[in-house]
C-alpha positions, 0 to 999 in steps of 0.5 A: 665777413664777406668773401675777400677778393685778392689780387696776388703778386707774382712772388706769392704764386712763385713762393707756392709753386716753387715751395720757397721758404720761409714763405711757402706755408703762408702761400700754401694756406692762401691757396688752400683757402682759395681752392675751397672758395674761402677767398676769390684769388686773382692774377693778371694775364700778364703774370701768366707768361712771367710765371711760365718763365720764372717757374721753368727757370728761364724757359728751360724746355724740359721744365715747361711742360711741368710748369704748364701743368702746375699753372693749369691746376692753379687756374682751376681756382685762380681767376685771371683779369685781362690787361687791356690796351688802356691798362698798358697805356697807364703803366707806360705813363706812370710816375711809379718807379716800378711799373709792374707794381703800378699795373698790379694796383691799377688792376686791383682797383679795376676788379675792386679787389679787397687787397693785394697780396705781395711780399713787395714792401713798397707795394704794401706802403700804397694808400690806394688799397690794403696790401699785405704779405700772406702772413700779414693778411692772415694776422689781419683776419685773426685780429680784425675778424677773430678768424684763425686760418692756421687751424686748417694746417694743423 
């Protein structure tokens, strides 16, 4: 199996950083796999400021330094795809009901991602490229490739 290139939705990063249950363990496993180089993990440049705002609970000044530190750690193994003027113009002209999802799919195609990882059910219904939640992604790897990453956490 070739190294998978995965574009992560913001909710997956927040699940990991904020230890949100019941999704934390699956997000943690994905991050561990990214950290050791098993997968190539990606986010968009536009997600970084969203993450600062969300993880720092609306930009609370007392939480911003810790949030930035956590994002700096994440950045050691998560790649960032820049959002260009052309990308912005495409989402402004999109017919999708959620422009953020349109941007994510557009960027995934741009970087030739193997899949998008998201808890957004609508995003996972696109036929433009595979999309899974974390658990579904690991289920697919177990089913299609016989690889059980859950053994890492045991």
